[in-house]
C-alpha positions, 0 to 999 in steps of 0.5 A: 499549530504544533504538528506531531511527527508521522510516527507519533500519529501512527502510534496514536492510531495503532490498534484502533484505526491502523494495524502493524502488518508483520509477515505472515510467516514469523520466521521471515525477516522484516525488511520494511514496515507496513501499517494497514487500515481497518478496511485492509485488516479485515481481508488480509488474515487467514483463514480465507475461504476456498473460493476465488475471492479467498484465493485473491485475498491470500495472494494479496497478502503474499504481495503485502508480505513481499513488501514487508519482508524487504524482498526486491520489488519492481516499482514504476515511477511513471503512472502512464509508462510502467511494466505490466508486472510492476509490483508497485506504481505511482498513481496520477497525479504524482504530486498526491504521493499515492502509490498502489501495490499491484496484486497481479495474481490471479488476474485481474488482481487487486490494487492496494492504495496508500502513501509512504509515511517515511522511507520504507514505511507504507501506510495502506489505506484502501483496496479494490478489485482491479476489474472495478477500477478502469479510467475514471473509476481508477481516479476515484479509487485514488481520491478514496485513498486520499480521503481515507488518509486525511481522516487518519492524518488530518494535519500531519505534513505529507512525506515526499521524496525527490525520487524512488530511492527516498521511498523504498529500498531494494527495488528495481525501477520499471 
């Protein structure tokens, strides 16, 4: 069986199942790359309603832009021992290579789940309100991300780094 590269697979899906998320402010530099699913694309573009839900989506977009702009972010390697304000964290089990971007403000926040396609290239697949994912529900949210990933990339080998430095640049481990 011949495999396409991850980048080639992404290019096939662009504009249909995946969208390239560039910083909302065009003057900002692009420091990392993020591709988002249709599910996430549906909620991260202005104009947001002036409601608590709209504010949460706008702040979620700010967290995603912090990533794409290459700003220094905090990343937790251990799913069970992380700073409560970490911007990004691995999920359990680590071997599944799922990370969540943690949109913390306003509390209780939103979690965006995805995987890295390569160094500094994150594919955001699913999202959920944080208050909806506790305990087993968190495990189910990770599984939903994995299932979404497999629908997008059914045969492409999974990217796996030996440590956080092989996933993301300009970060502080917490």
